[in-house]
C-alpha positions as CSV (number, residue, x, y, z in Angstrom):
1,X,-15.6,-3.0,10.6
2,X,-13.2,-0.1,11.2
3,X,-11.6,-1.9,14.2
4,X,-10.8,-4.8,11.9
5,X,-9.1,-2.5,9.4
6,X,-7.1,-0.9,12.3
7,X,-5.9,-4.4,13.2
8,X,-5.1,-5.1,9.5
9,X,-3.3,-1.8,9.3
10,X,-1.1,-2.8,12.3
11,X,-0.4,-6.3,10.9
12,X,0.4,-4.8,7.4
13,X,2.9,-2.4,8.9
14,X,4.8,-5.3,10.5
15,X,4.8,-7.2,7.2
16,X,6.1,-4.3,5.3
17,X,8.8,-3.4,7.7
18,X,10.2,-7.0,7.5
19,X,11.3,-6.5,3.9
20,X,13.8,-3.9,2.7
21,X,11.9,-2.9,-0.5
22,X,8.7,-2.1,1.5
23,X,10.3,-0.8,4.7
24,X,9.3,2.8,5.3
25,X,6.0,2.7,3.5
26,X,3.2,4.3,5.4
27,X,-0.2,2.6,5.8
28,X,-3.3,4.8,6.0
29,X,-6.9,3.6,6.5
30,X,-9.5,5.3,4.3
31,X,-13.0,3.8,4.2
32,X,-12.6,0.1,3.4
33,X,-9.1,0.7,2.0
34,X,-5.5,0.4,3.2
35,X,-3.4,2.9,1.3
36,X,0.4,2.4,1.1
37,X,2.8,5.1,0.1
38,X,5.9,7.1,0.9
39,X,6.7,10.6,2.0
40,X,8.6,12.1,-0.9
41,X,9.8,15.5,-1.8
42,X,7.7,17.1,-4.5
43,X,10.2,18.7,-6.9
44,X,14.0,18.9,-6.4
45,X,13.9,21.0,-3.2
46,X,10.2,20.7,-2.3
47,X,8.8,19.7,1.1
48,X,7.9,16.1,1.9
49,X,4.4,15.1,0.9
50,X,2.4,11.9,1.0
51,X,2.8,10.0,-2.3
52,X,0.2,7.2,-2.4
53,X,1.4,4.1,-4.4
54,X,-0.9,1.1,-3.9
55,X,-4.3,0.4,-2.3
56,X,-5.7,-2.7,-0.7
57,X,-9.5,-2.8,-0.7
58,X,-11.1,-5.2,1.7
59,X,-13.2,-7.9,-0.2
60,X,-13.9,-10.1,2.8
61,X,-12.8,-10.5,6.4
62,X,-9.3,-11.6,5.3
63,X,-9.1,-11.0,1.6
64,X,-8.0,-7.8,-0.1
65,X,-7.9,-6.6,-3.7
66,X,-4.8,-4.7,-5.0
67,X,-5.0,-1.4,-7.0
68,X,-2.2,0.8,-8.2
69,X,-2.2,4.6,-8.5
70,X,-1.8,5.8,-12.1
71,X,0.1,8.9,-13.1
72,X,-3.4,10.5,-13.6
73,X,-4.1,10.1,-9.9
74,X,-6.8,7.5,-10.5
75,X,-6.7,4.0,-9.0
76,X,-6.5,1.1,-11.3
77,X,-7.6,-2.4,-10.1
78,X,-5.2,-5.2,-10.8
79,X,-6.2,-8.9,-11.1
80,X,-4.4,-9.6,-7.7
81,X,-6.2,-10.4,-4.5
82,X,-5.4,-12.4,-1.4
83,X,-4.5,-12.2,2.3
84,X,-2.2,-9.4,3.6
85,X,0.7,-11.8,3.4
86,X,-0.1,-12.8,-0.2
87,X,-0.5,-9.1,-1.2
88,X,2.9,-8.2,0.3
89,X,4.4,-11.2,-1.6
90,X,2.9,-9.9,-4.8
91,X,4.2,-6.4,-4.2
92,X,7.7,-7.8,-3.5
93,X,7.5,-10.1,-6.5
94,X,6.4,-7.8,-9.3
95,X,5.7,-4.3,-8.0
96,X,8.8,-3.2,-6.2
97,X,9.3,-0.4,-8.7
98,X,6.0,1.1,-7.6
99,X,6.9,1.2,-3.9
100,X,10.6,2.0,-4.1
101,X,11.8,5.5,-2.9
102,X,12.4,8.0,-5.7
């Protein structure tokens, strides 16, 4: 299973880099999840830290569910699911504000 997620991680990185709004996002594997985020400064002059933004949870071999990170730090599921390509299209279509640099 983990090897499949590593392959998905690589594919997802390529899909994200192909679009300006998602270019520069990191992708990290954690359990059955692919976590996307940016390295951002914490505070006006703070050091760069990982800032997780959205999470893709594997539902089947090629289908993922999309969750967003709330200001409380908890993940909230959305009604969106699909292939990696479909999830990237969803992010580009209605969630650019969540993945944009600060």
